[in-house]
C-alpha positions in Angstrom: -13.7 27.0 -4.7 -16.3 25.0 -2.8 -16.4 24.9 1.0 -15.1 21.4 1.6 -12.1 21.9 -0.8 -11.0 25.1 0.9 -11.2 23.3 4.3 -9.1 20.4 2.9 -6.4 22.8 1.6 -6.2 24.5 4.9 -6.0 21.3 6.7 -2.9 20.2 4.6 -0.9 23.5 5.1 -2.8 26.1 2.9 -2.9 27.0 -0.8 -0.9 30.2 -0.2 1.9 28.2 1.4 2.0 25.6 -1.3 2.1 28.2 -4.0 5.6 29.0 -2.8 6.7 25.2 -2.9 9.0 24.3 -5.8 10.1 20.8 -5.1 9.4 18.0 -2.6 11.8 15.1 -1.7 10.9 12.2 0.5 12.0 8.6 1.5 9.4 6.3 0.0 9.1 2.5 0.4 6.8 0.4 -2.0 5.7 -3.1 -0.8 3.1 -5.6 -1.5 2.6 -8.7 -3.8 1.6 -6.4 -6.9 5.0 -5.8 -7.9 6.0 -9.3 -7.9 3.0 -10.1 -10.1 4.3 -7.5 -12.6 7.7 -9.0 -12.7 9.6 -6.6 -10.5 10.0 -7.5 -6.8 13.2 -5.4 -7.1 11.0 -2.3 -6.9 10.1 -3.2 -3.1 13.1 -1.1 -1.6 13.4 2.6 -0.2 13.9 5.1 -2.9 14.5 8.9 -2.7 11.6 10.5 -4.5 11.9 14.1 -5.7 9.2 15.9 -7.6 8.4 19.3 -9.0 5.2 20.6 -7.5 4.4 22.8 -10.3 4.4 20.3 -13.3 4.3 16.6 -13.7 8.1 15.8 -13.2 9.4 13.0 -10.7 12.6 11.0 -10.2 12.8 7.9 -8.2 16.3 6.6 -7.2 17.7 3.9 -6.8 15.2 2.4 -9.2 15.3 -1.3 -9.8 19.2 -1.4 -9.8 21.4 0.4 -7.2 22.9 2.6 -9.9 19.8 3.8 -11.8 17.3 6.6 -11.5 13.8 6.7 -13.2 12.6 9.9 -14.6 9.0 10.8 -15.7 7.8 13.9 -17.4 4.6 14.9 -18.9 3.3 17.4 -21.5 4.5 15.6 -23.5 4.8 12.3 -21.7 8.4 10.7 -21.6 9.9 8.2 -19.1 13.6 7.5 -18.8 16.0 5.2 -16.8 19.4 6.6 -16.5 22.8 5.3 -15.0 24.8 6.8 -12.2 26.6 8.9 -14.7 23.3 10.5 -16.2 23.5 8.4 -19.3 20.1 7.3 -20.7 19.9 3.5 -20.6 16.2 3.3 -21.7 13.6 5.9 -23.0 10.0 5.9 -24.1 7.8 8.6 -25.4 4.1 8.2 -24.7 4.6 5.4 -22.3 1.0 4.9 -21.6 0.3 3.6 -25.2 2.8 0.9 -24.6 0.9 -1.0 -21.9 -0.4 -4.5 -22.7 -4.0 -5.7 -22.2 -4.1 -6.3 -18.5 -4.6 -9.7 -16.9 -3.4 -11.2 -13.6 -0.3 -12.6 -15.3 0.8 -9.7 -17.4 4.4 -8.5 -17.0 5.7 -4.9 -17.4 9.0 -3.8 -18.7 11.1 -1.3 -16.6 10.0 1.7 -18.5 6.2 0.8 -17.8 7.0 0.3 -14.2 8.7 3.6 -14.0 5.8 5.3 -15.5 3.2 3.8 -13.3 5.1 4.3 -10.0 6.2 8.0 -11.3 2.9 9.4 -12.2 1.1 7.8 -9.4 3.5 9.1 -6.6 3.6 12.5 -8.3 -0.3 12.6 -7.7 -0.3 11.3 -4.2 2.4 13.9 -3.0 0.7 17.0 -4.8 -2.8 16.1 -3.5 -5.1 18.0 -2.5 -3.2 21.2 -3.9 -3.4 19.2 -7.3 -7.2 19.9 -7.3 -6.6 23.7 -7.8 -4.4 23.0 -11.0 -5.6 24.2 -14.4 -8.6 22.2 -15.7 -8.8 20.0 -12.8 -12.5 20.0 -11.4 -13.6 19.2 -7.8 -17.1 19.3 -6.4 -18.7 17.8 -3.3 -21.1 14.9 -3.3 -23.1 13.0 -0.8 -21.2 11.8 2.3 -20.3 8.2 3.1 -20.8 6.2 6.1 -17.8 3.6 7.2 -16.7 2.3 10.4 -19.1 4.3 12.4 -17.9 7.6 10.9 -19.3 10.0 8.1 -16.9 11.1 5.6 -17.5 14.1 3.3 -16.4 13.4 -0.3 -15.0 15.4 -3.3 -15.5 14.2 -6.8 -12.4 15.2 -8.8 -12.1 15.1 -12.6 -8.7 15.2 -14.2 -8.0 16.4 -17.6 -6.6 13.9 -20.1 -3.1 15.7 -20.2 -2.5 15.3 -16.7 -1.6 11.6 -16.1 -3.5 10.0 -13.3 -5.1 6.6 -12.6 -8.4 7.4 -13.9 -10.0 10.7 -15.0 -12.8 10.4 -12.3 -11.6 9.8 -8.7 -13.5 10.3 -5.3 -11.8 11.6 -2.2 -13.1 10.9 1.5 -12.3 13.3 4.2 -12.9 13.2 7.9 -14.2 15.8 10.5 -10.5 17.3 10.5 -10.7 17.3 6.8 -7.9 14.8 6.5 -7.9 12.2 3.6 -9.1 8.9 4.6 -9.7 7.1 1.3 -9.6 7.6 -2.4 -11.6 5.5 -5.1 -10.5 5.2 -8.6 -10.3 2.7 -11.6 -7.0 2.5 -13.1 -7.2 1.9 -16.7 -3.6 0.3 -16.7 -5.0 -2.4 -14.5 -8.3 -3.1 -16.6 -10.3 -0.4 -14.7 -10.1 -2.6 -11.4 -12.3 -1.0 -8.6 -9.6 0.4 -6.1 -10.1 1.8 -2.5 -6.9 3.5 -1.5 -6.6 4.2 2.2 -4.3 6.7 3.8 -2.9 6.4 7.3 -0.7 8.2 9.8 -0.6 11.9 8.9 2.3 13.9 9.9 3.3 17.4 9.6 6.6 18.0 7.7 7.6 21.8 7.3 4.1 22.9 7.8 2.3 20.6 5.4 0.4 17.4 6.1 1.8 14.2 4.5 0.4 10.7 4.8 3.2 8.1 6.1 1.3 5.0 5.2 -1.1 4.1 2.3 -2.8 0.8 1.4 -4.4 -0.1 -1.8 -7.5 -2.6 -1.6 -9.9 -4.1 -3.9 -13.6 -2.8 -3.6 -16.9 -4.2 -5.0 -19.5 -2.3 -6.9 -21.3 -1.2 -3.6 -18.0 0.6 -2.5 -17.2 -2.0 0.2 -13.3 -2.6 0.4 -11.7 -5.9 1.2 -9.3 -4.6 3.9 -8.1 -8.1 4.5 -5.6 -8.0 1.6 -3.4 -5.1 0.2 -1.8 -5.7 -3.2 0.1 -2.4 -2.8 1.5 -0.5 0.5 3.4 2.6 0.6 5.4 4.1 3.3 6.8 7.4 3.7 9.8 8.5 5.9 11.4 12.0 6.1 9.9 14.8 3.7 11.9 17.9 2.8 10.3 21.0 1.1 12.1 23.6 -1.2 10.4 27.0 -1.7 11.0 30.1 -3.8 
C-alpha cells in the first residue's frame, strides 16, 4: 500500500475499523437538472440508501414512486424495482448493456435510472476503502494546484467486474488527506469529462463521509466549470452496522 493511500484510509476512519463494517445506511437527496434531462424529475427527492460494504449491493427507497424500492446487485449485474410488498415490478440482468447511445436528449427507463444511481452511490459511500478491494489498483501521480492549494492525487483503476463510472479515475486529496475532487469519464454519458467535488466532510460513528457533492464538466486541461452543476448530492444522517 502506498503512503498516500495509507494516510487517506486513516483520515477516513481506518481500514481495520472499516473491515468490521457490514452495512451503511444514509439519507440521501439527489438534485440538479441532469435527472430531468433523463426524463426523471421524480428522483429529486430524499431517499434512504442502504448498502453492503463488502459487495456491490444497494437499495434506494422510496425510488421514483412512494411505494417502490430500487435494488442493485453486481457479480452478476442485476437491477430490480419492487413494490411495498416486495413484489418485483421490473427487472433487468446486465443492465449496462441496455443503455442507448448518449446525447443531450436521451431518455432513460426506470431500470437504467436505478442502475446508474445504484452503482454510483455504492462507489461513493465505499470510497476510499474501495481502493483496497480485490483487483482495484491505486498509485500516486503528480500533484495538482487549484485555488491556491496543492492536492496530492491517486490514480485508481477498477476491474471490469466492479461497476463504476469509468475504469480509470483520479482522486485529489488536501493536506488533511480528505477528498476534494474526483475526475472520471462515464461511458454511460458518452465519456463526458467530469470533475466531481466533495464538500462538508463530517464524522459519523468514527468514519468520514461527505455531506455535499457537486458534479461539474471539465475541459481537456482539467479546468472545471464550477458555475454549473448538472448533479448535486446531499447526505443527512449516516448509520453504520458492524459484525
